[in-house]
mmCIF file of the N, C-alpha and C atoms, coordinates in Angstrom:
data_MODEL
# 
_entry.id   MODEL 
# 
loop_
_atom_site.group_PDB 
_atom_site.id 
_atom_site.type_symbol 
_atom_site.label_atom_id 
_atom_site.label_alt_id 
_atom_site.label_comp_id 
_atom_site.label_asym_id 
_atom_site.label_entity_id 
_atom_site.label_seq_id 
_atom_site.pdbx_PDB_ins_code 
_atom_site.Cartn_x 
_atom_site.Cartn_y 
_atom_site.Cartn_z 
_atom_site.occupancy 
_atom_site.B_iso_or_equiv 
_atom_site.pdbx_formal_charge 
_atom_site.auth_seq_id 
_atom_site.auth_comp_id 
_atom_site.auth_asym_id 
_atom_site.auth_atom_id 
_atom_site.pdbx_PDB_model_num 
ATOM 1   N N  . MET A 1 1  ? 119.946 102.202 148.575 1.00 0.00 ? 1  MET A N  1 
ATOM 2   C CA . MET A 1 1  ? 118.867 103.017 148.039 1.00 0.00 ? 1  MET A CA 1 
ATOM 3   C C  . MET A 1 1  ? 117.779 102.080 147.504 1.00 0.00 ? 1  MET A C  1 
ATOM 4   N N  . SER A 1 2  ? 116.539 102.427 147.715 1.00 0.00 ? 2  SER A N  1 
ATOM 5   C CA . SER A 1 2  ? 115.421 101.597 147.267 1.00 0.00 ? 2  SER A CA 1 
ATOM 6   C C  . SER A 1 2  ? 115.291 101.627 145.737 1.00 0.00 ? 2  SER A C  1 
ATOM 7   N N  . ILE A 1 3  ? 114.530 100.681 145.209 1.00 0.00 ? 3  ILE A N  1 
ATOM 8   C CA . ILE A 1 3  ? 114.269 100.635 143.765 1.00 0.00 ? 3  ILE A CA 1 
ATOM 9   C C  . ILE A 1 3  ? 113.618 101.943 143.329 1.00 0.00 ? 3  ILE A C  1 
ATOM 10  N N  . GLU A 1 4  ? 112.588 102.362 144.058 1.00 0.00 ? 4  GLU A N  1 
ATOM 11  C CA . GLU A 1 4  ? 111.872 103.588 143.696 1.00 0.00 ? 4  GLU A CA 1 
ATOM 12  C C  . GLU A 1 4  ? 112.792 104.799 143.690 1.00 0.00 ? 4  GLU A C  1 
ATOM 13  N N  . ALA A 1 5  ? 113.607 104.934 144.720 1.00 0.00 ? 5  ALA A N  1 
ATOM 14  C CA . ALA A 1 5  ? 114.509 106.088 144.822 1.00 0.00 ? 5  ALA A CA 1 
ATOM 15  C C  . ALA A 1 5  ? 115.561 106.064 143.714 1.00 0.00 ? 5  ALA A C  1 
ATOM 16  N N  . THR A 1 6  ? 116.050 104.884 143.389 1.00 0.00 ? 6  THR A N  1 
ATOM 17  C CA . THR A 1 6  ? 117.055 104.753 142.335 1.00 0.00 ? 6  THR A CA 1 
ATOM 18  C C  . THR A 1 6  ? 116.474 105.136 140.979 1.00 0.00 ? 6  THR A C  1 
ATOM 19  N N  . VAL A 1 7  ? 115.273 104.643 140.689 1.00 0.00 ? 7  VAL A N  1 
ATOM 20  C CA . VAL A 1 7  ? 114.617 104.954 139.417 1.00 0.00 ? 7  VAL A CA 1 
ATOM 21  C C  . VAL A 1 7  ? 114.255 106.436 139.358 1.00 0.00 ? 7  VAL A C  1 
ATOM 22  N N  . GLU A 1 8  ? 113.736 106.964 140.452 1.00 0.00 ? 8  GLU A N  1 
ATOM 23  C CA . GLU A 1 8  ? 113.387 108.387 140.482 1.00 0.00 ? 8  GLU A CA 1 
ATOM 24  C C  . GLU A 1 8  ? 114.627 109.252 140.251 1.00 0.00 ? 8  GLU A C  1 
ATOM 25  N N  . GLN A 1 9  ? 115.729 108.900 140.879 1.00 0.00 ? 9  GLN A N  1 
ATOM 26  C CA . GLN A 1 9  ? 116.961 109.677 140.705 1.00 0.00 ? 9  GLN A CA 1 
ATOM 27  C C  . GLN A 1 9  ? 117.423 109.642 139.243 1.00 0.00 ? 9  GLN A C  1 
ATOM 28  N N  . PHE A 1 10 ? 117.342 108.477 138.604 1.00 0.00 ? 10 PHE A N  1 
ATOM 29  C CA . PHE A 1 10 ? 117.726 108.372 137.190 1.00 0.00 ? 10 PHE A CA 1 
ATOM 30  C C  . PHE A 1 10 ? 116.832 109.258 136.331 1.00 0.00 ? 10 PHE A C  1 
ATOM 31  N N  . ILE A 1 11 ? 115.526 109.162 136.525 1.00 0.00 ? 11 ILE A N  1 
ATOM 32  C CA . ILE A 1 11 ? 114.593 109.956 135.719 1.00 0.00 ? 11 ILE A CA 1 
ATOM 33  C C  . ILE A 1 11 ? 114.835 111.450 135.934 1.00 0.00 ? 11 ILE A C  1 
ATOM 34  N N  . ARG A 1 12 ? 114.981 111.824 137.190 1.00 0.00 ? 12 ARG A N  1 
ATOM 35  C CA . ARG A 1 12 ? 115.187 113.242 137.486 1.00 0.00 ? 12 ARG A CA 1 
ATOM 36  C C  . ARG A 1 12 ? 116.506 113.750 136.894 1.00 0.00 ? 12 ARG A C  1 
ATOM 37  N N  . THR A 1 13 ? 117.561 112.954 136.973 1.00 0.00 ? 13 THR A N  1 
ATOM 38  C CA . THR A 1 13 ? 118.881 113.379 136.501 1.00 0.00 ? 13 THR A CA 1 
ATOM 39  C C  . THR A 1 13 ? 119.031 113.260 134.988 1.00 0.00 ? 13 THR A C  1 
ATOM 40  N N  . GLU A 1 14 ? 118.687 112.108 134.436 1.00 0.00 ? 14 GLU A N  1 
ATOM 41  C CA . GLU A 1 14 ? 118.967 111.815 133.035 1.00 0.00 ? 14 GLU A CA 1 
ATOM 42  C C  . GLU A 1 14 ? 117.848 112.182 132.057 1.00 0.00 ? 14 GLU A C  1 
ATOM 43  N N  . ILE A 1 15 ? 116.625 112.208 132.523 1.00 0.00 ? 15 ILE A N  1 
ATOM 44  C CA . ILE A 1 15 ? 115.485 112.494 131.644 1.00 0.00 ? 15 ILE A CA 1 
ATOM 45  C C  . ILE A 1 15 ? 115.004 113.934 131.840 1.00 0.00 ? 15 ILE A C  1 
ATOM 46  N N  . LEU A 1 16 ? 114.886 114.347 133.088 1.00 0.00 ? 16 LEU A N  1 
ATOM 47  C CA . LEU A 1 16 ? 114.358 115.678 133.393 1.00 0.00 ? 16 LEU A CA 1 
ATOM 48  C C  . LEU A 1 16 ? 115.455 116.718 133.589 1.00 0.00 ? 16 LEU A C  1 
ATOM 49  N N  . PHE A 1 17 ? 116.703 116.303 133.528 1.00 0.00 ? 17 PHE A N  1 
ATOM 50  C CA . PHE A 1 17 ? 117.848 117.207 133.676 1.00 0.00 ? 17 PHE A CA 1 
ATOM 51  C C  . PHE A 1 17 ? 117.740 118.072 134.925 1.00 0.00 ? 17 PHE A C  1 
ATOM 52  N N  . GLU A 1 18 ? 117.497 117.384 136.061 1.00 0.00 ? 18 GLU A N  1 
ATOM 53  C CA . GLU A 1 18 ? 117.471 118.000 137.397 1.00 0.00 ? 18 GLU A CA 1 
ATOM 54  C C  . GLU A 1 18 ? 116.274 118.906 137.656 1.00 0.00 ? 18 GLU A C  1 
ATOM 55  N N  . ASP A 1 19 ? 115.236 118.822 136.857 1.00 0.00 ? 19 ASP A N  1 
ATOM 56  C CA . ASP A 1 19 ? 114.044 119.647 137.078 1.00 0.00 ? 19 ASP A CA 1 
ATOM 57  C C  . ASP A 1 19 ? 113.300 119.115 138.306 1.00 0.00 ? 19 ASP A C  1 
ATOM 58  N N  . VAL A 1 20 ? 113.442 119.780 139.427 1.00 0.00 ? 20 VAL A N  1 
ATOM 59  C CA . VAL A 1 20 ? 112.829 119.327 140.667 1.00 0.00 ? 20 VAL A CA 1 
ATOM 60  C C  . VAL A 1 20 ? 111.355 119.725 140.782 1.00 0.00 ? 20 VAL A C  1 
ATOM 61  N N  . SER A 1 21 ? 110.866 120.509 139.843 1.00 0.00 ? 21 SER A N  1 
ATOM 62  C CA . SER A 1 21 ? 109.473 120.939 139.902 1.00 0.00 ? 21 SER A CA 1 
ATOM 63  C C  . SER A 1 21 ? 108.502 119.865 139.410 1.00 0.00 ? 21 SER A C  1 
ATOM 64  N N  . VAL A 1 22 ? 109.006 118.851 138.728 1.00 0.00 ? 22 VAL A N  1 
ATOM 65  C CA . VAL A 1 22 ? 108.145 117.786 138.199 1.00 0.00 ? 22 VAL A CA 1 
ATOM 66  C C  . VAL A 1 22 ? 107.815 116.796 139.305 1.00 0.00 ? 22 VAL A C  1 
ATOM 67  N N  . ASP A 1 23 ? 106.523 116.519 139.469 1.00 0.00 ? 23 ASP A N  1 
ATOM 68  C CA . ASP A 1 23 ? 106.056 115.565 140.469 1.00 0.00 ? 23 ASP A CA 1 
ATOM 69  C C  . ASP A 1 23 ? 106.312 114.145 139.975 1.00 0.00 ? 23 ASP A C  1 
ATOM 70  N N  . LEU A 1 24 ? 107.082 113.392 140.733 1.00 0.00 ? 24 LEU A N  1 
ATOM 71  C CA . LEU A 1 24 ? 107.349 112.003 140.382 1.00 0.00 ? 24 LEU A CA 1 
ATOM 72  C C  . LEU A 1 24 ? 106.770 111.055 141.428 1.00 0.00 ? 24 LEU A C  1 
ATOM 73  N N  . ALA A 1 25 ? 105.520 111.280 141.790 1.00 0.00 ? 25 ALA A N  1 
ATOM 74  C CA . ALA A 1 25 ? 104.844 110.381 142.728 1.00 0.00 ? 25 ALA A CA 1 
ATOM 75  C C  . ALA A 1 25 ? 104.872 108.969 142.162 1.00 0.00 ? 25 ALA A C  1 
ATOM 76  N N  . SER A 1 26 ? 104.900 107.983 143.035 1.00 0.00 ? 26 SER A N  1 
ATOM 77  C CA . SER A 1 26 ? 105.067 106.593 142.585 1.00 0.00 ? 26 SER A CA 1 
ATOM 78  C C  . SER A 1 26 ? 103.939 106.106 141.684 1.00 0.00 ? 26 SER A C  1 
ATOM 79  N N  . ASP A 1 27 ? 102.786 106.776 141.711 1.00 0.00 ? 27 ASP A N  1 
ATOM 80  C CA . ASP A 1 27 ? 101.667 106.353 140.866 1.00 0.00 ? 27 ASP A CA 1 
ATOM 81  C C  . ASP A 1 27 ? 101.433 107.270 139.660 1.00 0.00 ? 27 ASP A C  1 
ATOM 82  N N  . ARG A 1 28 ? 102.277 108.262 139.458 1.00 0.00 ? 28 ARG A N  1 
ATOM 83  C CA . ARG A 1 28 ? 102.096 109.178 138.324 1.00 0.00 ? 28 ARG A CA 1 
ATOM 84  C C  . ARG A 1 28 ? 102.423 108.454 137.020 1.00 0.00 ? 28 ARG A C  1 
ATOM 85  N N  . ASN A 1 29 ? 101.552 108.610 136.022 1.00 0.00 ? 29 ASN A N  1 
ATOM 86  C CA . ASN A 1 29 ? 101.776 107.967 134.737 1.00 0.00 ? 29 ASN A CA 1 
ATOM 87  C C  . ASN A 1 29 ? 102.881 108.724 133.989 1.00 0.00 ? 29 ASN A C  1 
ATOM 88  N N  . LEU A 1 30 ? 104.032 108.095 133.881 1.00 0.00 ? 30 LEU A N  1 
ATOM 89  C CA . LEU A 1 30 ? 105.201 108.722 133.286 1.00 0.00 ? 30 LEU A CA 1 
ATOM 90  C C  . LEU A 1 30 ? 105.087 108.858 131.770 1.00 0.00 ? 30 LEU A C  1 
ATOM 91  N N  . ILE A 1 31 ? 104.291 108.001 131.155 1.00 0.00 ? 31 ILE A N  1 
ATOM 92  C CA . ILE A 1 31 ? 104.166 108.010 129.698 1.00 0.00 ? 31 ILE A CA 1 
ATOM 93  C C  . ILE A 1 31 ? 103.124 109.032 129.256 1.00 0.00 ? 31 ILE A C  1 
ATOM 94  N N  . SER A 1 32 ? 101.914 108.948 129.811 1.00 0.00 ? 32 SER A N  1 
ATOM 95  C CA . SER A 1 32 ? 100.865 109.879 129.378 1.00 0.00 ? 32 SER A CA 1 
ATOM 96  C C  . SER A 1 32 ? 101.166 111.319 129.789 1.00 0.00 ? 32 SER A C  1 
ATOM 97  N N  . SER A 1 33 ? 101.975 111.500 130.827 1.00 0.00 ? 33 SER A N  1 
ATOM 98  C CA . SER A 1 33 ? 102.337 112.852 131.248 1.00 0.00 ? 33 SER A CA 1 
ATOM 99  C C  . SER A 1 33 ? 103.472 113.436 130.404 1.00 0.00 ? 33 SER A C  1 
ATOM 100 N N  . GLY A 1 34 ? 104.059 112.604 129.534 1.00 0.00 ? 34 GLY A N  1 
ATOM 101 C CA . GLY A 1 34 ? 105.112 113.084 128.653 1.00 0.00 ? 34 GLY A CA 1 
ATOM 102 C C  . GLY A 1 34 ? 106.510 113.038 129.248 1.00 0.00 ? 34 GLY A C  1 
ATOM 103 N N  . ILE A 1 35 ? 106.643 112.506 130.445 1.00 0.00 ? 35 ILE A N  1 
ATOM 104 C CA . ILE A 1 35 ? 107.965 112.400 131.061 1.00 0.00 ? 35 ILE A CA 1 
ATOM 105 C C  . ILE A 1 35 ? 108.816 111.385 130.307 1.00 0.00 ? 35 ILE A C  1 
ATOM 106 N N  . LEU A 1 36 ? 108.215 110.249 129.959 1.00 0.00 ? 36 LEU A N  1 
ATOM 107 C CA . LEU A 1 36 ? 108.930 109.224 129.195 1.00 0.00 ? 36 LEU A CA 1 
ATOM 108 C C  . LEU A 1 36 ? 108.391 109.158 127.775 1.00 0.00 ? 36 LEU A C  1 
ATOM 109 N N  . ASP A 1 37 ? 109.272 109.389 126.809 1.00 0.00 ? 37 ASP A N  1 
ATOM 110 C CA . ASP A 1 37 ? 108.925 109.119 125.415 1.00 0.00 ? 37 ASP A CA 1 
ATOM 111 C C  . ASP A 1 37 ? 109.633 107.820 125.036 1.00 0.00 ? 37 ASP A C  1 
ATOM 112 N N  . SER A 1 38 ? 109.573 107.418 123.787 1.00 0.00 ? 38 SER A N  1 
ATOM 113 C CA . SER A 1 38 ? 110.131 106.122 123.403 1.00 0.00 ? 38 SER A CA 1 
ATOM 114 C C  . SER A 1 38 ? 111.642 106.043 123.636 1.00 0.00 ? 38 SER A C  1 
ATOM 115 N N  . LEU A 1 39 ? 112.362 107.104 123.352 1.00 0.00 ? 39 LEU A N  1 
ATOM 116 C CA . LEU A 1 39 ? 113.809 107.097 123.565 1.00 0.00 ? 39 LEU A CA 1 
ATOM 117 C C  . LEU A 1 39 ? 114.141 107.059 125.059 1.00 0.00 ? 39 LEU A C  1 
ATOM 118 N N  . ALA A 1 40 ? 113.435 107.839 125.846 1.00 0.00 ? 40 ALA A N  1 
ATOM 119 C CA . ALA A 1 40 ? 113.662 107.844 127.292 1.00 0.00 ? 40 ALA A CA 1 
ATOM 120 C C  . ALA A 1 40 ? 113.332 106.484 127.894 1.00 0.00 ? 40 ALA A C  1 
ATOM 121 N N  . LEU A 1 41 ? 112.308 105.829 127.366 1.00 0.00 ? 41 LEU A N  1 
ATOM 122 C CA . LEU A 1 41 ? 111.931 104.505 127.850 1.00 0.00 ? 41 LEU A CA 1 
ATOM 123 C C  . LEU A 1 41 ? 113.049 103.503 127.568 1.00 0.00 ? 41 LEU A C  1 
ATOM 124 N N  . LEU A 1 42 ? 113.638 103.562 126.393 1.00 0.00 ? 42 LEU A N  1 
ATOM 125 C CA . LEU A 1 42 ? 114.758 102.672 126.077 1.00 0.00 ? 42 LEU A CA 1 
ATOM 126 C C  . LEU A 1 42 ? 115.947 102.932 126.992 1.00 0.00 ? 42 LEU A C  1 
ATOM 127 N N  . ARG A 1 43 ? 116.228 104.181 127.260 1.00 0.00 ? 43 ARG A N  1 
ATOM 128 C CA . ARG A 1 43 ? 117.329 104.519 128.179 1.00 0.00 ? 43 ARG A CA 1 
ATOM 129 C C  . ARG A 1 43 ? 117.037 104.000 129.583 1.00 0.00 ? 43 ARG A C  1 
ATOM 130 N N  . LEU A 1 44 ? 115.782 104.114 130.014 1.00 0.00 ? 44 LEU A N  1 
ATOM 131 C CA . LEU A 1 44 ? 115.384 103.633 131.330 1.00 0.00 ? 44 LEU A CA 1 
ATOM 132 C C  . LEU A 1 44 ? 115.528 102.113 131.419 1.00 0.00 ? 44 LEU A C  1 
ATOM 133 N N  . ILE A 1 45 ? 115.114 101.408 130.389 1.00 0.00 ? 45 ILE A N  1 
ATOM 134 C CA . ILE A 1 45 ? 115.242 99.944  130.375 1.00 0.00 ? 45 ILE A CA 1 
ATOM 135 C C  . ILE A 1 45 ? 116.702 99.535  130.485 1.00 0.00 ? 45 ILE A C  1 
ATOM 136 N N  . GLU A 1 46 ? 117.557 100.182 129.716 1.00 0.00 ? 46 GLU A N  1 
ATOM 137 C CA . GLU A 1 46 ? 118.988 99.891  129.781 1.00 0.00 ? 46 GLU A CA 1 
ATOM 138 C C  . GLU A 1 46 ? 119.536 100.168 131.185 1.00 0.00 ? 46 GLU A C  1 
ATOM 139 N N  . PHE A 1 47 ? 119.132 101.275 131.771 1.00 0.00 ? 47 PHE A N  1 
ATOM 140 C CA . PHE A 1 47 ? 119.566 101.633 133.117 1.00 0.00 ? 47 PHE A CA 1 
ATOM 141 C C  . PHE A 1 47 ? 119.119 100.568 134.120 1.00 0.00 ? 47 PHE A C  1 
ATOM 142 N N  . ILE A 1 48 ? 117.874 100.168 134.049 1.00 0.00 ? 48 ILE A N  1 
ATOM 143 C CA . ILE A 1 48 ? 117.332 99.173  134.986 1.00 0.00 ? 48 ILE A CA 1 
ATOM 144 C C  . ILE A 1 48 ? 118.092 97.863  134.873 1.00 0.00 ? 48 ILE A C  1 
ATOM 145 N N  . GLU A 1 49 ? 118.316 97.407  133.650 1.00 0.00 ? 49 GLU A N  1 
ATOM 146 C CA . GLU A 1 49 ? 119.026 96.144  133.476 1.00 0.00 ? 49 GLU A CA 1 
ATOM 147 C C  . GLU A 1 49 ? 120.446 96.209  134.034 1.00 0.00 ? 49 GLU A C  1 
ATOM 148 N N  . SER A 1 50 ? 121.139 97.291  133.779 1.00 0.00 ? 50 SER A N  1 
ATOM 149 C CA . SER A 1 50 ? 122.522 97.383  134.252 1.00 0.00 ? 50 SER A CA 1 
ATOM 150 C C  . SER A 1 50 ? 122.599 97.661  135.750 1.00 0.00 ? 50 SER A C  1 
ATOM 151 N N  . THR A 1 51 ? 121.740 98.499  136.268 1.00 0.00 ? 51 THR A N  1 
ATOM 152 C CA . THR A 1 51 ? 121.789 98.867  137.684 1.00 0.00 ? 51 THR A CA 1 
ATOM 153 C C  . THR A 1 51 ? 121.378 97.720  138.593 1.00 0.00 ? 51 THR A C  1 
ATOM 154 N N  . PHE A 1 52 ? 120.338 97.012  138.211 1.00 0.00 ? 52 PHE A N  1 
ATOM 155 C CA . PHE A 1 52 ? 119.815 95.939  139.059 1.00 0.00 ? 52 PHE A CA 1 
ATOM 156 C C  . PHE A 1 52 ? 120.306 94.561  138.615 1.00 0.00 ? 52 PHE A C  1 
ATOM 157 N N  . ASN A 1 53 ? 121.201 94.543  137.629 1.00 0.00 ? 53 ASN A N  1 
ATOM 158 C CA . ASN A 1 53 ? 121.817 93.310  137.144 1.00 0.00 ? 53 ASN A CA 1 
ATOM 159 C C  . ASN A 1 53 ? 120.765 92.254  136.776 1.00 0.00 ? 53 ASN A C  1 
ATOM 160 N N  . ILE A 1 54 ? 119.809 92.687  135.958 1.00 0.00 ? 54 ILE A N  1 
ATOM 161 C CA . ILE A 1 54 ? 118.761 91.786  135.488 1.00 0.00 ? 54 ILE A CA 1 
ATOM 162 C C  . ILE A 1 54 ? 118.677 91.889  133.965 1.00 0.00 ? 54 ILE A C  1 
ATOM 163 N N  . SER A 1 55 ? 118.065 90.893  133.371 1.00 0.00 ? 55 SER A N  1 
ATOM 164 C CA . SER A 1 55 ? 117.815 90.906  131.938 1.00 0.00 ? 55 SER A CA 1 
ATOM 165 C C  . SER A 1 55 ? 116.305 90.761  131.748 1.00 0.00 ? 55 SER A C  1 
ATOM 166 N N  . LEU A 1 56 ? 115.668 91.845  131.362 1.00 0.00 ? 56 LEU A N  1 
ATOM 167 C CA . LEU A 1 56 ? 114.216 91.824  131.204 1.00 0.00 ? 56 LEU A CA 1 
ATOM 168 C C  . LEU A 1 56 ? 113.818 90.936  130.032 1.00 0.00 ? 56 LEU A C  1 
ATOM 169 N N  . SER A 1 57 ? 112.760 90.178  130.228 1.00 0.00 ? 57 SER A N  1 
ATOM 170 C CA . SER A 1 57 ? 112.250 89.317  129.168 1.00 0.00 ? 57 SER A CA 1 
ATOM 171 C C  . SER A 1 57 ? 111.516 90.166  128.130 1.00 0.00 ? 57 SER A C  1 
ATOM 172 N N  . GLU A 1 58 ? 111.295 89.586  126.966 1.00 0.00 ? 58 GLU A N  1 
ATOM 173 C CA . GLU A 1 58 ? 110.539 90.282  125.922 1.00 0.00 ? 58 GLU A CA 1 
ATOM 174 C C  . GLU A 1 58 ? 109.161 90.694  126.423 1.00 0.00 ? 58 GLU A C  1 
ATOM 175 N N  . GLU A 1 59 ? 108.543 89.822  127.210 1.00 0.00 ? 59 GLU A N  1 
ATOM 176 C CA . GLU A 1 59 ? 107.207 90.098  127.749 1.00 0.00 ? 59 GLU A CA 1 
ATOM 177 C C  . GLU A 1 59 ? 107.214 91.322  128.659 1.00 0.00 ? 59 GLU A C  1 
ATOM 178 N N  . ASP A 1 60 ? 108.334 91.531  129.360 1.00 0.00 ? 60 ASP A N  1 
ATOM 179 C CA . ASP A 1 60 ? 108.410 92.637  130.307 1.00 0.00 ? 60 ASP A CA 1 
ATOM 180 C C  . ASP A 1 60 ? 108.747 93.969  129.663 1.00 0.00 ? 60 ASP A C  1 
ATOM 181 N N  . ILE A 1 61 ? 109.204 93.939  128.434 1.00 0.00 ? 61 ILE A N  1 
ATOM 182 C CA . ILE A 1 61 ? 109.503 95.195  127.749 1.00 0.00 ? 61 ILE A CA 1 
ATOM 183 C C  . ILE A 1 61 ? 108.215 95.658  127.075 1.00 0.00 ? 61 ILE A C  1 
ATOM 184 N N  . ASP A 1 62 ? 107.355 96.182  127.924 1.00 0.00 ? 62 ASP A N  1 
ATOM 185 C CA . ASP A 1 62 ? 106.005 96.603  127.559 1.00 0.00 ? 62 ASP A CA 1 
ATOM 186 C C  . ASP A 1 62 ? 105.769 97.948  128.250 1.00 0.00 ? 62 ASP A C  1 
ATOM 187 N N  . ALA A 1 63 ? 105.373 98.938  127.501 1.00 0.00 ? 63 ALA A N  1 
ATOM 188 C CA . ALA A 1 63 ? 105.196 100.287 128.053 1.00 0.00 ? 63 ALA A CA 1 
ATOM 189 C C  . ALA A 1 63 ? 104.288 100.291 129.280 1.00 0.00 ? 63 ALA A C  1 
ATOM 190 N N  . ASN A 1 64 ? 103.298 99.410  129.324 1.00 0.00 ? 64 ASN A N  1 
ATOM 191 C CA . ASN A 1 64 ? 102.388 99.366  130.469 1.00 0.00 ? 64 ASN A CA 1 
ATOM 192 C C  . ASN A 1 64 ? 103.118 99.073  131.775 1.00 0.00 ? 64 ASN A C  1 
ATOM 193 N N  . LYS A 1 65 ? 104.205 98.321  131.703 1.00 0.00 ? 65 LYS A N  1 
ATOM 194 C CA . LYS A 1 65 ? 104.957 97.966  132.908 1.00 0.00 ? 65 LYS A CA 1 
ATOM 195 C C  . LYS A 1 65 ? 105.880 99.088  133.364 1.00 0.00 ? 65 LYS A C  1 
ATOM 196 N N  . PHE A 1 66 ? 105.962 100.153 132.571 1.00 0.00 ? 66 PHE A N  1 
ATOM 197 C CA . PHE A 1 66 ? 106.823 101.291 132.892 1.00 0.00 ? 66 PHE A CA 1 
ATOM 198 C C  . PHE A 1 66 ? 106.018 102.573 133.054 1.00 0.00 ? 66 PHE A C  1 
ATOM 199 N N  . GLN A 1 67 ? 104.704 102.439 133.260 1.00 0.00 ? 67 GLN A N  1 
ATOM 200 C CA . GLN A 1 67 ? 103.834 103.614 133.359 1.00 0.00 ? 67 GLN A CA 1 
ATOM 201 C C  . GLN A 1 67 ? 104.107 104.454 134.585 1.00 0.00 ? 67 GLN A C  1 
ATOM 202 N N  . SER A 1 68 ? 104.579 103.839 135.646 1.00 0.00 ? 68 SER A N  1 
ATOM 203 C CA . SER A 1 68 ? 104.822 104.592 136.878 1.00 0.00 ? 68 SER A CA 1 
ATOM 204 C C  . SER A 1 68 ? 106.017 104.003 137.611 1.00 0.00 ? 68 SER A C  1 
ATOM 205 N N  . ILE A 1 69 ? 106.539 104.766 138.521 1.00 0.00 ? 69 ILE A N  1 
ATOM 206 C CA . ILE A 1 69 ? 107.658 104.276 139.324 1.00 0.00 ? 69 ILE A CA 1 
ATOM 207 C C  . ILE A 1 69 ? 107.205 103.085 140.166 1.00 0.00 ? 69 ILE A C  1 
ATOM 208 N N  . GLY A 1 70 ? 105.974 103.106 140.624 1.00 0.00 ? 70 GLY A N  1 
ATOM 209 C CA . GLY A 1 70 ? 105.428 101.976 141.379 1.00 0.00 ? 70 GLY A CA 1 
ATOM 210 C C  . GLY A 1 70 ? 105.408 100.696 140.566 1.00 0.00 ? 70 GLY A C  1 
ATOM 211 N N  . ARG A 1 71 ? 104.995 100.787 139.305 1.00 0.00 ? 71 ARG A N  1 
ATOM 212 C CA . ARG A 1 71 ? 104.973 99.601  138.442 1.00 0.00 ? 71 ARG A CA 1 
ATOM 213 C C  . ARG A 1 71 ? 106.388 99.105  138.143 1.00 0.00 ? 71 ARG A C  1 
ATOM 214 N N  . ILE A 1 72 ? 107.302 100.048 137.963 1.00 0.00 ? 72 ILE A N  1 
ATOM 215 C CA . ILE A 1 72 ? 108.696 99.669  137.714 1.00 0.00 ? 72 ILE A CA 1 
ATOM 216 C C  . ILE A 1 72 ? 109.249 98.945  138.936 1.00 0.00 ? 72 ILE A C  1 
ATOM 217 N N  . LYS A 1 73 ? 108.906 99.421  140.126 1.00 0.00 ? 73 LYS A N  1 
ATOM 218 C CA . LYS A 1 73 ? 109.346 98.765  141.360 1.00 0.00 ? 73 LYS A CA 1 
ATOM 219 C C  . LYS A 1 73 ? 108.842 97.328  141.407 1.00 0.00 ? 73 LYS A C  1 
ATOM 220 N N  . GLU A 1 74 ? 107.575 97.116  141.063 1.00 0.00 ? 74 GLU A N  1 
ATOM 221 C CA . GLU A 1 74 ? 107.004 95.765  141.046 1.00 0.00 ? 74 GLU A CA 1 
ATOM 222 C C  . GLU A 1 74 ? 107.737 94.874  140.053 1.00 0.00 ? 74 GLU A C  1 
ATOM 223 N N  . LEU A 1 75 ? 108.024 95.408  138.880 1.00 0.00 ? 75 LEU A N  1 
ATOM 224 C CA . LEU A 1 75 ? 108.703 94.657  137.829 1.00 0.00 ? 75 LEU A CA 1 
ATOM 225 C C  . LEU A 1 75 ? 110.088 94.225  138.295 1.00 0.00 ? 75 LEU A C  1 
ATOM 226 N N  . VAL A 1 76 ? 110.873 95.179  138.771 1.00 0.00 ? 76 VAL A N  1 
ATOM 227 C CA . VAL A 1 76 ? 112.239 94.884  139.216 1.00 0.00 ? 76 VAL A CA 1 
ATOM 228 C C  . VAL A 1 76 ? 112.199 93.966  140.445 1.00 0.00 ? 76 VAL A C  1 
ATOM 229 N N  . GLY A 1 77 ? 111.294 94.232  141.359 1.00 0.00 ? 77 GLY A N  1 
ATOM 230 C CA . GLY A 1 77 ? 111.169 93.392  142.554 1.00 0.00 ? 77 GLY A CA 1 
ATOM 231 C C  . GLY A 1 77 ? 110.887 91.945  142.219 1.00 0.00 ? 77 GLY A C  1 
ATOM 232 N N  . GLY A 1 78 ? 110.132 91.706  141.159 1.00 0.00 ? 78 GLY A N  1 
ATOM 233 C CA . GLY A 1 78 ? 109.840 90.335  140.727 1.00 0.00 ? 78 GLY A CA 1 
ATOM 234 C C  . GLY A 1 78 ? 111.097 89.597  140.288 1.00 0.00 ? 78 GLY A C  1 
ATOM 235 N N  . TYR A 1 79 ? 112.043 90.304  139.765 1.00 0.00 ? 79 TYR A N  1 
ATOM 236 C CA . TYR A 1 79 ? 113.297 89.687  139.345 1.00 0.00 ? 79 TYR A CA 1 
ATOM 237 C C  . TYR A 1 79 ? 114.240 89.469  140.519 1.00 0.00 ? 79 TYR A C  1 
ATOM 238 N N  . GLN A 1 80 ? 114.066 90.234  141.566 1.00 0.00 ? 80 GLN A N  1 
ATOM 239 C CA . GLN A 1 80 ? 114.966 90.126  142.710 1.00 0.00 ? 80 GLN A CA 1 
ATOM 240 C C  . GLN A 1 80 ? 114.482 89.129  143.747 1.00 0.00 ? 80 GLN A C  1 
ATOM 241 N N  . SER A 1 81 ? 113.308 88.577  143.576 1.00 0.00 ? 81 SER A N  1 
ATOM 242 C CA . SER A 1 81 ? 112.758 87.606  144.541 1.00 0.00 ? 81 SER A CA 1 
ATOM 243 C C  . SER A 1 81 ? 113.457 86.278  144.458 1.00 0.00 ? 81 SER A C  1 
# 
């Protein structure tokens, strides 16, 4: 499964509780749209680190890097290179 699909599945299952009506386009701002609040963001960071077996640096734990699924893909992809 791709990074985007994995992250989208987590958000849809764990944050949105299977609400399929919410648009999760790769460029949708997850924070300003209210999909991710501070607690959901922490859960997402933990999920990303454990799922992709990476340890995000302090610099990378920045809300701007988690604004969209596309940005999250770029972040995780940088660790997998």
